[in-house]
ZAZA-976378 format. One line per 4 residues: number of its first residue (from 1); their letters; for each residue x, y, z of N, C-alpha, C. Coordinates in nm, 3 decimals, padded with zeros to 5 digits. Layout:
# residues N
NUM = a = X Y Z X Y Z X Y Z  ...
This chain:
# residues 259
1 = mtsp = -04.296 -00.544 01.800 -04.198 -00.648 01.772 -04.150 -00.639 01.627  -04.029 -00.686 01.601 -03.973 -00.682 01.466 -04.020 -00.802 01.386  -04.072 -00.778 01.265 -04.118 -00.888 01.181 -04.001 -00.966 01.127  -04.021 -01.092 01.087 -03.912 -01.171 01.029 -03.854 -01.107 00.904
5 = qtaa = -03.942 -01.041 00.821 -03.892 -00.977 00.700 -03.800 -00.860 00.732  -03.837 -00.780 00.833 -03.754 -00.666 00.873 -03.621 -00.713 00.930  -03.626 -00.821 01.009 -03.503 -00.876 01.066 -03.411 -00.929 00.957  -03.470 -00.990 00.854 -03.388 -01.044 00.745 -03.323 -00.931 00.668
9 = raad = -03.402 -00.821 00.644 -03.344 -00.708 00.572 -03.232 -00.645 00.652  -03.248 -00.637 00.782 -03.143 -00.579 00.868 -03.019 -00.665 00.867  -03.040 -00.799 00.864 -02.924 -00.889 00.864 -02.847 -00.879 00.733  -02.923 -00.853 00.621 -02.857 -00.844 00.491 -02.791 -00.709 00.468
13 = rpsw = -02.830 -00.608 00.548 -02.776 -00.474 00.527 -02.628 -00.473 00.565  -02.540 -00.427 00.477 -02.396 -00.430 00.506 -02.359 -00.334 00.619  -02.261 -00.372 00.695 -02.211 -00.287 00.802 -02.112 -00.186 00.746  -02.136 -00.059 00.775 -02.045 00.044 00.725 -01.919 00.050 00.809
17 = aala = -01.917 -00.020 00.921 -01.795 -00.026 01.002 -01.684 -00.096 00.925  -01.719 -00.200 00.848 -01.620 -00.270 00.767 -01.557 -00.176 00.666  -01.640 -00.093 00.602 -01.589 00.001 00.503 -01.495 00.102 00.569  -01.535 00.153 00.684 -01.450 00.252 00.753 -01.315 00.192 00.789
21 = vvli = -01.315 00.069 00.835 -01.190 00.004 00.877 -01.096 -00.015 00.759  -01.146 -00.072 00.649 -01.057 -00.099 00.536 -01.014 00.030 00.466  -01.100 00.131 00.466 -01.062 00.258 00.404 -00.953 00.328 00.484  -00.958 00.319 00.615 -00.851 00.379 00.696 -00.719 00.307 00.670
25 = ggfi = -00.726 00.173 00.659 -00.605 00.097 00.627 -00.549 00.137 00.492  -00.638 00.150 00.392 -00.592 00.194 00.261 -00.541 00.337 00.261  -00.604 00.420 00.344 -00.565 00.561 00.352 -00.421 00.578 00.396  -00.381 00.508 00.502 -00.244 00.525 00.551 -00.142 00.467 00.453
29 = afld = -00.185 00.363 00.377 -00.093 00.306 00.277 -00.065 00.407 00.167  -00.168 00.472 00.114 -00.148 00.571 00.008 -00.094 00.703 00.064  -00.132 00.736 00.187 -00.084 00.859 00.249 00.068 00.861 00.260  00.127 00.744 00.289 00.270 00.739 00.312 00.352 00.765 00.187
33 = ffia = 00.289 00.758 00.070 00.360 00.795 -00.051 00.384 00.945 -00.056  00.292 01.022 00.002 00.298 01.168 -00.005 00.355 01.231 00.122  00.329 01.171 00.237 00.362 01.235 00.363 00.513 01.249 00.384  00.590 01.155 00.328 00.735 01.159 00.347 00.801 01.272 00.269
37 = nvai = 00.732 01.328 00.170 00.788 01.439 00.093 00.831 01.554 00.184  00.747 01.585 00.280 00.772 01.699 00.369 00.894 01.672 00.458  00.918 01.544 00.487 01.025 01.509 00.581 01.163 01.502 00.516  01.169 01.509 00.382 01.296 01.490 00.312 01.406 01.585 00.361
41 = psiq = 01.382 01.717 00.373 01.491 01.805 00.420 01.540 01.768 00.560  01.448 01.734 00.649 01.487 01.696 00.786 01.564 01.565 00.787  01.522 01.469 00.704 01.592 01.341 00.695 01.733 01.362 00.644  01.745 01.443 00.542 01.877 01.469 00.484 01.970 01.533 00.585
45 = sdlg = 01.919 01.626 00.665 02.001 01.694 00.766 02.034 01.602 00.883  01.936 01.527 00.931 01.954 01.445 01.051 02.043 01.323 01.025  02.024 01.259 00.910 02.098 01.135 00.881 02.220 01.159 00.792  02.244 01.284 00.757 02.360 01.315 00.673 02.353 01.250 00.538
49 = aspp = 02.234 01.248 00.480 02.212 01.179 00.353 02.235 01.272 00.236  02.274 01.215 00.124 02.291 01.291 00.000 02.155 01.303 -00.069  02.139 01.397 -00.162 02.012 01.409 -00.235 01.969 01.280 -00.307  02.060 01.208 -00.374 02.016 01.081 -00.436 01.966 00.979 -00.333
53 = etql = 02.029 00.978 -00.216 01.986 00.883 -00.112 01.848 00.919 -00.060  01.823 01.047 -00.035 01.690 01.087 00.012 01.585 01.065 -00.096  01.625 01.076 -00.222 01.533 01.047 -00.331 01.487 00.901 -00.327  01.580 00.812 -00.287 01.546 00.670 -00.278 01.444 00.641 -00.167
57 = vmvg = 01.436 00.729 -00.069 01.335 00.713 00.036 01.196 00.719 -00.026  01.179 00.809 -00.124 01.051 00.821 -00.193 01.035 00.713 -00.300  01.140 00.697 -00.382 01.132 00.604 -00.495 01.118 00.459 -00.446  01.189 00.424 -00.339 01.182 00.287 -00.287 01.041 00.247 -00.251
61 = ygaa = 00.970 00.337 -00.185 00.832 00.308 -00.146 00.741 00.299 -00.268  00.749 00.400 -00.354 00.662 00.403 -00.471 00.684 00.287 -00.565  00.811 00.253 -00.589 00.842 00.142 -00.679 00.794 00.009 -00.621  00.818 -00.014 -00.492 00.775 -00.139 -00.430 00.623 -00.152 -00.432
65 = lcvg = 00.554 -00.040 -00.409 00.408 -00.042 -00.413 00.357 -00.077 -00.552  00.412 -00.012 -00.654 00.367 -00.037 -00.792 00.398 -00.179 -00.837  00.520 -00.224 -00.808 00.564 -00.355 -00.854 00.488 -00.468 -00.786  00.450 -00.449 -00.661 00.387 -00.557 -00.586 00.237 -00.564 -00.593
69 = litg = 00.170 -00.469 -00.660 00.024 -00.465 -00.658 -00.041 -00.587 -00.722  00.012 -00.630 -00.837 -00.049 -00.745 -00.905 -00.039 -00.871 -00.820  00.080 -00.895 -00.769 00.100 -01.013 -00.684 00.018 -01.003 -00.556  00.013 -00.884 -00.498 -00.067 -00.864 -00.376 -00.213 -00.893 -00.399
73 = grmg = -00.266 -00.847 -00.513 -00.406 -00.875 -00.545 -00.432 -01.022 -00.566  -00.340 -01.090 -00.632 -00.357 -01.233 -00.656 -00.350 -01.313 -00.525  -00.264 -01.271 -00.435 -00.256 -01.338 -00.305 -00.386 -01.323 -00.227  -00.452 -01.208 -00.245 -00.583 -01.190 -00.183 -00.686 -01.285 -00.240
77 = diyg = -00.680 -01.311 -00.373 -00.771 -01.406 -00.436 -00.753 -01.547 -00.380  -00.628 -01.582 -00.354 -00.596 -01.720 -00.313 -00.615 -01.740 -00.163  -00.561 -01.650 -00.083 -00.560 -01.669 00.062 -00.669 -01.594 00.136  -00.744 -01.511 00.063 -00.852 -01.437 00.125 -00.815 -01.291 00.146
81 = prrm = -00.901 -01.197 00.103 -00.867 -01.056 00.115 -00.853 -01.008 00.259  -00.936 -01.060 00.350 -00.922 -01.014 00.488 -00.789 -01.061 00.548  -00.753 -01.185 00.520 -00.627 -01.236 00.573 -00.508 -01.158 00.520  -00.507 -01.131 00.389 -00.396 -01.058 00.331 -00.397 -00.911 00.374
85 = flvg = -00.515 -00.856 00.398 -00.523 -00.720 00.451 -00.457 -00.714 00.588  -00.484 -00.814 00.672 -00.425 -00.818 00.806 -00.274 -00.839 00.799  -00.229 -00.931 00.713 -00.086 -00.956 00.699 -00.014 -00.832 00.648  -00.069 -00.771 00.544 -00.009 -00.651 00.488 -00.006 -00.537 00.588
89 = lalf = -00.115 -00.519 00.663 -00.121 -00.410 00.760 -00.024 -00.433 00.875  -00.011 -00.559 00.920 00.083 -00.589 01.027 00.227 -00.560 00.982  00.261 -00.603 00.861 00.396 -00.578 00.809 00.417 -00.428 00.787  00.314 -00.358 00.742 00.323 -00.214 00.720 00.349 -00.141 00.852
93 = tvas = 00.283 -00.185 00.958 00.301 -00.123 01.090 00.441 -00.145 01.143  00.492 -00.268 01.128 00.628 -00.299 01.172 00.730 -00.219 01.090  00.710 -00.213 00.959 00.801 -00.138 00.873 00.797 00.011 00.905  00.680 00.063 00.942 00.669 00.203 00.981 00.751 00.231 01.106
97 = aacg = 00.747 00.136 01.201 00.829 00.151 01.322 00.977 00.151 01.286  01.016 00.062 01.193 01.156 00.057 01.150 01.197 00.188 01.083  01.107 00.246 01.003 01.136 00.376 00.941 01.151 00.484 01.047  01.062 00.484 01.144 01.063 00.587 01.246 01.186 00.584 01.335
101 = faps = 01.241 00.466 01.355 01.359 00.453 01.442 01.487 00.424 01.363  01.484 00.451 01.232 01.599 00.422 01.146 01.725 00.496 01.193  01.836 00.424 01.215 01.958 00.489 01.260 02.044 00.545 01.147  02.014 00.505 01.023 02.094 00.551 00.909 02.005 00.561 00.787
105 = iwfl = 02.055 00.628 00.684 01.974 00.650 00.565 01.948 00.520 00.490  02.045 00.428 00.485 02.022 00.305 00.411 01.929 00.210 00.486  01.932 00.216 00.619 01.834 00.141 00.698 01.694 00.193 00.665  01.680 00.325 00.655 01.551 00.386 00.623 01.506 00.348 00.483
109 = ivar = 01.598 00.346 00.387 01.562 00.311 00.249 01.509 00.168 00.241  01.579 00.075 00.306 01.535 -00.065 00.305 01.399 -00.079 00.374  01.383 -00.010 00.487 01.255 -00.014 00.558 01.142 00.042 00.473  01.172 00.145 00.394 01.070 00.203 00.307 01.030 00.106 00.194
113 = viqg = 01.126 00.031 00.142 01.094 -00.069 00.039 01.002 -00.176 00.099  01.034 -00.223 00.219 00.949 -00.322 00.285 00.811 -00.264 00.313  00.808 -00.138 00.354 00.680 -00.071 00.379 00.597 -00.063 00.250  00.663 -00.035 00.137 00.593 -00.030 00.010 00.538 -00.166 -00.031
117 = laaa = 00.616 -00.272 -00.009 00.568 -00.407 -00.040 00.448 -00.444 00.048  00.453 -00.403 00.175 00.340 -00.428 00.265 00.216 -00.353 00.217  00.235 -00.230 00.172 00.122 -00.153 00.118 00.064 -00.220 -00.005  00.150 -00.282 -00.087 00.104 -00.353 -00.206 00.024 -00.477 -00.170
121 = mlap = 00.048 -00.532 -00.052 -00.028 -00.647 -00.006 -00.167 -00.607 00.044  -00.175 -00.494 00.115 -00.303 -00.456 00.175 -00.392 -00.372 00.083  -00.332 -00.287 -00.002 -00.412 -00.195 -00.083 -00.513 -00.264 -00.175  -00.474 -00.372 -00.249 -00.573 -00.435 -00.338 -00.689 -00.500 -00.263
125 = qvla = -00.667 -00.533 -00.138 -00.772 -00.602 -00.061 -00.887 -00.508 -00.028  -00.861 -00.378 -00.027 -00.968 -00.282 00.004 -01.080 -00.294 -00.099  -01.044 -00.288 -00.228 -01.145 -00.301 -00.333 -01.207 -00.441 -00.335  -01.126 -00.543 -00.307 -01.179 -00.680 -00.305 -01.284 -00.696 -00.196
129 = ivsh = -01.256 -00.643 -00.079 -01.351 -00.652 00.033 -01.477 -00.573 00.002  -01.461 -00.453 -00.053 -01.577 -00.371 -00.089 -01.664 -00.443 -00.191  -01.602 -00.506 -00.290 -01.677 -00.576 -00.395 -01.755 -00.695 -00.341  -01.699 -00.762 -00.241 -01.765 -00.881 -00.186 -01.873 -00.845 -00.084
133 = vytg = -01.850 -00.742 -00.005 -01.940 -00.711 00.107 -02.061 -00.630 00.064  -02.044 -00.541 -00.033 -02.152 -00.447 -00.068 -02.207 -00.477 -00.207  -02.338 -00.459 -00.222 -02.406 -00.481 -00.349 -02.500 -00.364 -00.377  -02.540 -00.351 -00.504 -02.639 -00.251 -00.539 -02.597 -00.109 -00.508
137 = earg = -02.689 -00.031 -00.453 -02.662 00.108 -00.420 -02.553 00.121 -00.314  -02.550 00.025 -00.222 -02.449 00.030 -00.117 -02.308 00.018 -00.176  -02.294 -00.063 -00.281 -02.163 -00.076 -00.344 -02.123 00.055 -00.412  -02.218 00.121 -00.477 -02.190 00.249 -00.540 -02.141 00.352 -00.439
141 = rafs = -02.208 00.357 -00.323 -02.166 00.451 -00.218 -02.029 00.413 -00.163  -02.004 00.282 -00.152 -01.876 00.236 -00.099 -01.762 00.273 -00.195  -01.784 00.256 -00.325 -01.681 00.292 -00.423 -01.660 00.444 -00.427  -01.766 00.521 -00.406 -01.751 00.667 -00.399 -01.664 00.704 -00.280
145 = aygl = -01.686 00.635 -00.167 -01.605 00.661 -00.048 -01.459 00.623 -00.072  -01.439 00.515 -00.148 -01.303 00.473 -00.183 -01.232 00.580 -00.267  -01.302 00.632 -00.367 -01.245 00.738 -00.449 -01.213 00.862 -00.368  -01.302 00.896 -00.274 -01.277 01.011 -00.186 -01.153 00.987 -00.101
149 = mlgl = -01.138 00.863 -00.053 -01.020 00.829 00.028 -00.892 00.848 -00.049  -00.890 00.804 -00.176 -00.770 00.820 -00.258 -00.736 00.968 -00.277  -00.837 01.048 -00.304 -00.813 01.190 -00.322 -00.762 01.257 -00.195  -00.821 01.222 -00.083 -00.780 01.283 00.044 -00.639 01.241 00.084
153 = sglc = -00.600 01.118 00.050 -00.465 01.073 00.086 -00.360 01.158 00.017  -00.384 01.195 -00.109 -00.290 01.281 -00.179 -00.296 01.424 -00.130  -00.417 01.472 -00.101 -00.435 01.610 -00.057 -00.382 01.633 00.084  -00.406 01.536 00.172 -00.371 01.555 00.313 -00.228 01.514 00.347
157 = gqvi = -00.163 01.439 00.258 -00.032 01.386 00.290 00.067 01.491 00.335  00.087 01.592 00.254 00.186 01.693 00.287 00.140 01.784 00.400  00.007 01.805 00.411 -00.045 01.887 00.521 -00.021 01.819 00.655  -00.057 01.690 00.662 -00.038 01.615 00.786 00.109 01.604 00.820
161 = ggvl = 00.192 01.575 00.718 00.336 01.567 00.742 00.392 01.698 00.795  00.350 01.810 00.735 00.398 01.941 00.781 00.357 01.970 00.923  00.234 01.935 00.960 00.186 01.959 01.096 00.265 01.875 01.196  00.287 01.747 01.164 00.360 01.659 01.255 00.502 01.708 01.279
165 = iald = 00.569 01.752 01.172 00.706 01.800 01.186 00.709 01.932 01.262  00.611 02.019 01.237 00.604 02.147 01.308 00.580 02.126 01.457  00.497 02.029 01.493 00.470 02.002 01.634 00.593 01.942 01.704  00.675 01.869 01.629 00.799 01.810 01.682 00.771 01.736 01.813
169 = iagl = 00.679 01.642 01.808 00.636 01.568 01.927 00.753 01.491 01.988  00.780 01.516 02.115 00.888 01.450 02.190 01.023 01.465 02.122  01.040 01.571 02.043 01.167 01.594 01.974 01.197 01.494 01.865  01.094 01.425 01.815 01.115 01.320 01.714 01.125 01.374 01.572
173 = dwrt = 01.084 01.500 01.552 01.099 01.567 01.423 01.036 01.483 01.310  01.114 01.448 01.205 01.062 01.378 01.088 01.014 01.238 01.118  01.060 01.180 01.227 01.025 01.040 01.258 00.876 01.022 01.286  00.809 01.129 01.328 00.667 01.117 01.360 00.582 01.086 01.237
177 = vfli = 00.629 01.123 01.116 00.548 01.096 00.996 00.537 00.946 00.970  00.630 00.869 01.024 00.624 00.724 01.012 00.565 00.660 01.138  00.601 00.713 01.254 00.555 00.654 01.380 00.406 00.670 01.402  00.343 00.769 01.337 00.199 00.788 01.351 00.121 00.668 01.299
181 = nipi = 00.185 00.590 01.210 00.118 00.471 01.155 00.102 00.360 01.258  00.185 00.361 01.363 00.183 00.250 01.458 00.052 00.244 01.535  00.007 00.351 01.605 -00.121 00.340 01.675 -00.238 00.317 01.582  -00.236 00.381 01.464 -00.346 00.362 01.368 -00.348 00.217 01.322
185 = glvi = -00.231 00.162 01.289 -00.223 00.025 01.243 -00.270 -00.074 01.348  -00.233 -00.052 01.473 -00.272 -00.144 01.580 -00.423 -00.142 01.603  -00.483 -00.024 01.595 -00.628 -00.013 01.613 -00.701 -00.085 01.500  -00.657 -00.064 01.375 -00.722 -00.129 01.261 -00.701 -00.280 01.265
189 = lalt = -00.584 -00.324 01.309 -00.560 -00.468 01.324 -00.656 -00.530 01.424  -00.686 -00.458 01.531 -00.779 -00.510 01.633 -00.923 -00.508 01.584  -00.960 -00.410 01.503 -01.100 -00.396 01.459 -01.134 -00.482 01.339  -01.036 -00.513 01.255 -01.065 -00.586 01.131 -01.134 -00.720 01.153
193 = prtv = -01.084 -00.808 01.242 -01.153 -00.937 01.261 -01.296 -00.922 01.313  -01.325 -00.810 01.379 -01.458 -00.790 01.437 -01.557 -00.728 01.338  -01.509 -00.662 01.237 -01.598 -00.588 01.147 -01.598 -00.640 01.003  -01.486 -00.695 00.957 -01.473 -00.738 00.818 -01.497 -00.888 00.808
197 = pdir = -01.593 -00.931 00.726 -01.619 -01.075 00.713 -01.503 -01.149 00.648  -01.490 -01.275 00.684 -01.386 -01.360 00.626 -01.439 -01.418 00.496  -01.393 -01.365 00.384 -01.447 -01.402 00.253 -01.382 -01.531 00.204  -01.463 -01.621 00.151 -01.411 -01.748 00.100 -01.324 -01.725 -00.023
201 = tqsg = -01.224 -01.809 -00.037 -01.127 -01.793 -00.145 -01.129 -01.915 -00.236  -01.046 -01.910 -00.338 -01.036 -02.021 -00.433 -00.960 -02.136 -00.368  -01.026 -02.245 -00.344 -00.962 -02.358 -00.278 -00.876 -02.436 -00.376  -00.763 -02.485 -00.328 -00.675 -02.568 -00.408 -00.593 -02.493 -00.511
205 = vrld = -00.596 -02.360 -00.507 -00.520 -02.280 -00.603 -00.392 -02.231 -00.537  -00.281 -02.242 -00.608 -00.153 -02.196 -00.556 -00.106 -02.073 -00.630  -00.023 -01.996 -00.563 00.034 -01.878 -00.626 00.135 -01.920 -00.733  00.121 -01.864 -00.850 00.214 -01.890 -00.961 00.341 -01.809 -00.935
209 = laga = 00.440 -01.873 -00.875 00.562 -01.801 -00.834 00.639 -01.748 -00.955  00.646 -01.829 -01.062 00.717 -01.785 -01.182 00.647 -01.664 -01.243  00.514 -01.669 -01.249 00.438 -01.558 -01.303 00.451 -01.433 -01.217  00.448 -01.452 -01.085 00.462 -01.339 -00.994 00.599 -01.274 -01.009
213 = alas = 00.703 -01.358 -01.023 00.838 -01.304 -01.042 00.849 -01.229 -01.174  00.794 -01.285 -01.280 00.799 -01.220 -01.411 00.722 -01.087 -01.410  00.605 -01.087 -01.347 00.526 -00.964 -01.339 00.600 -00.857 -01.262  00.662 -00.897 -01.151 00.733 -00.800 -01.068 00.855 -00.742 -01.140
217 = vsla = 00.933 -00.830 -01.204 01.053 -00.783 -01.276 01.013 -00.695 -01.394  00.908 -00.733 -01.466 00.863 -00.656 -01.581 00.817 -00.516 -01.539  00.740 -00.510 -01.431 00.693 -00.381 -01.381 00.809 -00.297 -01.330  00.905 -00.362 -01.263 01.021 -00.287 -01.212 01.100 -00.226 -01.327
221 = avvl = 01.108 -00.299 -01.439 01.182 -00.249 -01.555 01.119 -00.123 -01.613  00.989 -00.104 -01.590 00.920 00.016 -01.637 00.916 00.124 -01.530  00.884 00.084 -01.408 00.859 00.181 -01.300 00.988 00.252 -01.257  01.095 00.177 -01.238 01.219 00.239 -01.187 01.273 00.349 -01.278
225 = plle = 01.286 00.325 -01.410 01.334 00.435 -01.494 01.237 00.553 -01.500  01.107 00.527 -01.490 01.011 00.637 -01.491 01.020 00.721 -01.364  01.052 00.657 -01.253 01.064 00.729 -01.127 01.198 00.800 -01.112  01.305 00.736 -01.161 01.439 00.789 -01.138 01.505 00.848 -01.263
229 = greq = 01.457 00.811 -01.381 01.524 00.852 -01.505 01.535 01.002 -01.521  01.426 01.074 -01.502 01.429 01.219 -01.523 01.520 01.289 -01.422  01.517 01.240 -01.296 01.601 01.301 -01.192 01.749 01.286 -01.224  01.786 01.176 -01.293 01.926 01.150 -01.323 01.963 01.187 -01.467
233 = gwpl = 01.875 01.260 -01.536 01.906 01.303 -01.671 01.894 01.193 -01.775  01.807 01.097 -01.753 01.785 00.985 -01.843 01.916 00.917 -01.884  01.980 00.850 -01.787 02.104 00.778 -01.816 02.078 00.654 -01.902  02.186 00.590 -01.946 02.175 00.474 -02.034 02.096 00.361 -01.970
237 = wawl = 02.118 00.337 -01.838 02.051 00.225 -01.773 01.899 00.239 -01.778  01.849 00.364 -01.774 01.705 00.386 -01.778 01.647 00.342 -01.912  01.716 00.377 -02.024 01.669 00.336 -02.155 01.680 00.186 -02.176  01.790 00.127 -02.128 01.807 -00.018 -02.141 01.699 -00.092 -02.062
241 = slia = 01.663 -00.037 -01.945 01.559 -00.099 -01.863 01.424 -00.095 -01.935  01.391 00.018 -01.994 01.264 00.030 -02.067 01.261 -00.064 -02.188  01.375 -00.076 -02.256 01.382 -00.168 -02.371 01.367 -00.313 -02.325  01.432 -00.347 -02.213 01.424 -00.483 -02.161 01.282 -00.519 -02.117
245 = avpl = 01.202 -00.418 -02.083 01.066 -00.445 -02.038 00.982 -00.510 -02.147  01.010 -00.481 -02.273 00.930 -00.536 -02.384 00.940 -00.689 -02.390  01.061 -00.748 -02.399 01.067 -00.895 -02.400 01.022 -00.956 -02.267  01.041 -00.884 -02.157 00.998 -00.937 -02.028 00.846 -00.951 -02.023
249 = fall = 00.775 -00.850 -02.071 00.629 -00.858 -02.075 00.583 -00.963 -02.175  00.655 -00.977 -02.286 00.621 -01.081 -02.384 00.636 -01.219 -02.321  00.742 -01.237 -02.243 00.764 -01.364 -02.175 00.654 -01.390 -02.072  00.612 -01.284 -02.002 00.505 -01.298 -01.904 00.374 -01.341 -01.971
253 = ithq = 00.341 -01.278 -02.083 00.218 -01.312 -02.156 00.224 -01.456 -02.205  00.339 -01.496 -02.258 00.355 -01.635 -02.305 00.337 -01.733 -02.190  00.394 -01.703 -02.076 00.383 -01.789 -01.959 00.237 -01.801 -01.913  00.165 -01.688 -01.911 00.026 -01.690 -01.867 -00.063 -01.767 -01.966
257 = rrl = -00.037 -01.751 -02.094 -00.114 -01.826 -02.193 -00.090 -01.976 -02.182  00.033 -02.014 -02.150 00.066 -02.155 -02.135 -00.011 -02.214 -02.015  -00.024 -02.135 -01.909 -00.099 -02.182 -01.794 -00.249 -02.193 -01.823
């Protein structure tokens, strides 16, 4: 028979199923930054897009992800990391379907921005969940797995994208690099409530909308010129945006200190 002490230790031992679930969710969010690179020539040919337009397919996702990370993390603090992970993953799955069935290049660009914002909602929750669920040596192993996931997402992105396009499943060509997220997203959505604990959040705390807006605009003023400036030969708007970022961040700091 199992002793009470052994049963207690087993109950306290973290489930690695939770780690696997959230890491897969984080994996597809970071993977999509790289996987679309391979599809750019096919997108340009199929949708009749210009090079600047296809560039926005990449930049839109990356910029939205970077700009939304701070707000996404704060929303996890307030509303709970598991809840925000589920909301972000659901929106990411829907946006992936919109990308996969996009009838035009601008529809695809908008869908990619929404997909990036969804990724910004779910990505910070991975670390939050790991920090709450695992302690001691288990936390160290969990963070090592997280680092491995980040590395693999960059390494595998173009490989997986190339394989999907080469297979040309059902004649979908480049669309499969986005549609592959749908079955994965649905499976993770079903498994998350069963494996990831519902972590308590800060009660009575509201999202600082003014601060979130200032943080997002300030980050956009830095991220957009860094992503697009070199491609466009560092035009005037890129320098003006970087200059404007200084007072914007100063205003953000002043606002946060006042709170």
